N, C-alpha and C positions, 0 to 999 in steps of 0.2 A: 266326658265325665266331669270336667272341671266345674261346669255350671251346676251339675247335680250335687257334687261335693260341697259347693258353696251354698247349697240349699235354695237356688234360684232357678232350677231347671229340672226337666225330666227327660228320659230317653227310652227309646225302644231299641234293644240291641240283641246280639246273639249271645248264646251261653258262654262262649269262650271268653268274652269280656268279663262276665261275672266271676269267672274263675281267677282273674288276674287283678281285680280291683281290691285294694286294701283300705280305702278311705272309710272310716267309721260312719260318715254321714250318708253313704251310698248304700241303698238297700235294693235287692232284686226280688221280683216276683215272677214266677213262671206263668206264662200264658198257656193255658191248657185247652181252652175251648176252641172250636173251629172258628176261624176268623175269615173275614172277607179278604179278597185279593189285596195285596200291597202294591201300590203304584209307585215306582221309583223315578225320580228325576235327578239327573246328575249334570253338573256343569264343570268345565275345566278350560283353562287356556289352551288353545290349539297349539301354540308354540312352546308348551311346557316341556322342559327337559328333566322333570322330576322322575327318577328311576322307579318310583313306586306307582306311577300312573298306569303303565301298561298292565301290571299284574292286577291292579284294582279293576280296571276295565274288563279284563279277561274274566275275572271272578264274577263281575256283575252280569256279563253275557251268559255265563254258565248257569248262574242262579236264576236269572230272569230270562230264560230262553224265549226267543222271539221278540224280546223288548228292543233289540238292536234295530229292528225294522222301523220302529217309530222314532229312533234317535236322530237328532240333527247332526250333520257332519261337522 
């Protein structure tokens, strides 16, 4: 949200982010129409010891079921 707040970027995010951003330069619009599928590509260092990585990967696998089949090891 830093680039959005600096008025040099835009973002598509989940509603929980909108509930926690207080920057007056950031505005949220709800997407209501049916949309096309969203294709997600993720990259990370294989040797990463960041404790947030496993929960993020687990969430991505739950949200985008079947996407792990196309993921590179």
